[in-house]
N, C-alpha and C positions, 0 to 999 in steps of 0.2 A: 745688533739692534736698539727699541728704541726705551725709551725708561721704565714706563710702566712694565715690560715685559725682565727687564734683569730687577727691576725692583719686586718682582712676581717669582721670581725663580729667587730671588734669595729667600725672600720669606717663605716658600714652601721648604729651602734647603737646614736655615734657621729651625724651624720649628718640625721639622725631621730629625734631622740631627737629637734636639730636645728627644724625643719622643724614641728615639734609637738609645739613648742613653738611660732613660728613667726605664726601658722596657729591660736591657743588659742588667741595671742594678735589681733587677725582680730577683726572685727566688727562683728556681727550674719550675717547682709547683704553681708556680703563680703565671707564670710565662705561659703552662700546658694553660691553663686554666683561662688564660686572656685569649688564646688563640683560640678555642675551642669556644667561649663567648662570641668570639665576634663573626668565627665561622655559622654558628647559633643564628645570630644575629642577622647575618647576610639569608638566609634559607628563608628564615620567617619575614624579614621585608621580601622575597621574590615571591613567595605563599602569597604574602598580603595582596602584591602586585596583581598574582593573577587572578584571585580572587578578582578583587577592584574592576579587571577589566574583562572577569567573566560576568559581574552584575551590570559593567555598561552594557557589552551586550546583550544579552537578556532584555536588558529593558529597550533598550533601541530596538531589537527583535518585533518585540508584541506590542512593542508605536508603532513600527512602521505597520504591523500584522493590523492592529486596531482600526489607524488610518482607511488601505486600505478596504478594512471589509465594511466601514464607514461609508468610504465612497462607493462600493459597492450599489451597497444601501441606500444611498441616494439619490442613482445611477438608476437602479432597479423602480427606486418610488417616482422619481421622474418618468423613465418609460411609461410605468401605469397611467399618471394621468394624461400624458396627451395621448394614449389607448385611449382612455375614455372618451379625451373630448374628441379625436379624428370618430370617435364610435356615433357620439353627440352628434356632429357635424354631420356626419352619415347617414343619419337619423337609423341610423341597425340598433335595433336593441339588442341589451344584454340580451343572451338567452342563457337562461339557467340550465346548471346539468339536469338532468331526471334522475329522481333519490333511485333507491336498486331498490330493484324490482327482484324477487326472490321469486326461483323458477316453480313452473305448476309442473307439479305431480300428474302423472299421465298414470292410467291405471291401466295397465292391461292383461285383458280378459286370461284372468288364467284355468289351465285343465287338470283340476283335478283328479286320473282315472286312475285307481289303484290298480287294478284288476288287469289294469294292459299293457301289453309287450312294449317296449324299445330294444330296438336292433340300431346301435350306434357304430357307424362306419368312421373309420379316418379316414379320409383323404387328401394324399401329401400331393400337393401341388410343385410345380417344377418354379425355381426360378425365375423370372423375367429378367434377372440382375444378370452379367454378364461382366462388370468389372469389378475388383474393390471397392467397397463404401473405404474403408482404413487409405489404405497406398494406392486405391487407382489404378491397379494393375487390374489383365482381362484373364477372367476364370480360365486354368489351362482345360483340356479335356478330360481329363482325372478327375480334379475339383464337380465339374459340373457332373461327369455321372458320379460320385461323390453323393453331389445334394440330387438328384433325380433319385437316386438308388435308398441311402439311408435319412434325406431328410436335414444331411448337417453333414459341414467339414471344415478344414480350416483353411486358411488363405496361403500358398504356397511361400509367398512372398514376404509378410508381415506375420507370419499365424493368425489373424485373427478370426475367435469361430463364429463359422455361417453357420445361418439354420434357414429351411424353410418353413413358415406356420404352415402346423396342417389345420385342415378343417377337418369338424368335428359336423356329422349327421345325422339327425333322429328319424328316423323312421317307425 
């Protein structure tokens, strides 16, 4: 080995021996307290390193995020600028969006005849659907018959509630 390596090993051996002699000369309570102190310092150093790394990562993340949004905004601004220049060159005017107009109320004639009698008839219209809208399977004849007779049924494959919307007619 080289001269500096042997000197380094001798230095470590010398000071380790000095420390071991000092440590063993202490009373048992002081030795235990010293070991606890060293362990506590190691744990606190690890926690400190963790939070330093976490803080640096936090700063780098938000710095990268800020740069991304800055470049995105610059790109969008340039896009709008060149789009405006393009429209000026083409001669197309910017067409403003028309303001919102509220829908007009159309009053239907309302007939209030208290003495007239209305007969309400409910007509069930069979569905023109032959396939379930959820699972896509074809209805069986049993389901089709239930839809025609009762107006509602359940799909045999997925359990979807199928209804035919009744039509009410006033005569």
